[in-house]
C-alpha positions as CSV (number, residue, x, y, z in Angstrom):
1,X,-90.8,72.3,-17.8
2,X,-90.6,69.3,-15.4
3,X,-93.8,66.8,-15.9
4,X,-94.9,64.5,-13.1
5,X,-95.4,61.0,-14.3
6,X,-98.7,59.9,-12.7
7,X,-98.9,56.3,-13.9
8,X,-96.4,53.6,-14.9
9,X,-97.7,53.8,-18.4
10,X,-97.1,57.4,-18.7
11,X,-93.4,56.9,-17.5
12,X,-93.2,54.0,-20.1
13,X,-94.3,56.1,-22.8
14,X,-91.9,59.1,-21.9
15,X,-89.0,56.7,-21.9
16,X,-90.1,55.4,-25.4
17,X,-90.8,58.9,-26.9
18,X,-87.3,59.9,-25.6
19,X,-85.3,58.0,-27.8
20,X,-81.6,58.3,-27.3
21,X,-82.2,61.7,-25.2
22,X,-81.0,61.4,-21.4
23,X,-84.0,61.4,-19.2
24,X,-83.5,62.7,-15.5
25,X,-86.1,61.3,-12.8
26,X,-86.5,62.6,-9.6
27,X,-88.4,60.1,-7.2
28,X,-89.9,62.4,-4.7
29,X,-92.4,62.7,-2.1
30,X,-94.6,65.4,-0.7
31,X,-93.8,64.8,2.9
32,X,-89.9,64.7,2.4
33,X,-88.0,67.9,3.6
34,X,-85.0,67.2,1.6
35,X,-87.1,66.7,-1.7
36,X,-88.5,70.0,-1.1
37,X,-85.0,71.6,-0.9
38,X,-83.7,70.0,-4.1
39,X,-86.9,70.1,-6.2
40,X,-86.5,73.8,-7.2
41,X,-83.0,73.2,-8.1
42,X,-84.0,70.1,-10.3
43,X,-86.6,72.4,-11.9
44,X,-83.9,75.3,-12.7
45,X,-81.5,72.6,-14.3
46,X,-84.3,71.6,-16.7
47,X,-84.2,75.2,-18.1
48,X,-80.3,75.0,-18.2
49,X,-80.0,71.5,-19.6
50,X,-82.5,71.7,-22.7
51,X,-81.2,68.6,-24.2
52,X,-82.2,66.5,-21.3
53,X,-85.9,65.4,-20.4
54,X,-86.8,66.2,-16.7
55,X,-89.6,64.4,-15.0
56,X,-90.7,63.8,-11.5
57,X,-92.5,60.7,-10.0
58,X,-94.3,61.3,-6.5
59,X,-93.7,57.6,-5.0
60,X,-97.0,57.9,-3.1
61,X,-99.1,58.8,-6.3
62,X,-97.1,56.5,-8.6
63,X,-96.0,53.5,-6.6
64,X,-95.9,51.1,-9.5
65,X,-93.1,53.0,-11.2
66,X,-91.1,53.7,-7.7
67,X,-91.4,49.9,-7.2
68,X,-90.2,49.2,-10.7
69,X,-87.2,51.0,-10.1
70,X,-86.5,49.7,-6.6
71,X,-86.9,53.2,-4.7
72,X,-86.4,53.1,-0.8
73,X,-85.1,56.6,-0.2
74,X,-86.2,60.0,-1.4
75,X,-84.9,61.9,-3.2
76,X,-83.5,59.3,-5.5
77,X,-82.3,60.5,-9.1
78,X,-82.1,57.9,-11.8
79,X,-80.8,58.8,-15.3
80,X,-82.3,56.8,-18.2
81,X,-81.0,56.6,-21.9
82,X,-82.6,54.6,-24.5
83,X,-84.8,53.0,-21.9
84,X,-81.8,51.8,-19.8
85,X,-80.6,53.2,-16.6
86,X,-77.3,54.9,-16.8
87,X,-76.7,56.3,-13.4
88,X,-78.5,56.8,-10.1
89,X,-77.9,58.3,-6.7
90,X,-79.8,59.2,-3.6
91,X,-79.9,62.5,-1.5
92,X,-80.5,65.9,-2.2
93,X,-77.0,67.1,-3.5
94,X,-77.2,69.8,-6.2
95,X,-73.6,69.2,-7.0
96,X,-73.9,65.6,-7.6
97,X,-77.0,66.2,-9.6
98,X,-75.2,68.6,-12.0
99,X,-72.1,66.6,-12.2
100,X,-74.3,63.4,-13.1
101,X,-76.3,65.4,-15.6
102,X,-72.9,66.6,-17.3
103,X,-71.6,63.1,-17.2
104,X,-74.5,61.2,-18.6
105,X,-76.0,63.7,-21.4
């Protein structure tokens, strides 16, 4: 299941709880057509990559977290391990999302 991180505090807690597990973060927006296209694919991958924690951040609802990570385009995917960013990319590429998950996990 993919959880929405509604506040920066929720996000910080999720990262702390994750330990050394990979956290895949989808920075999205409800008004963004490419986000709507890749969203279901991100959620499907959550069922496939069970050793990865998948979360979403709506940049309008949780602007503090979006600001902290310098998000300027949606969708942006950030991959975090041990509270440190290990990779990121912007754009709705299912292939790139899968490849990055494989590389970082």
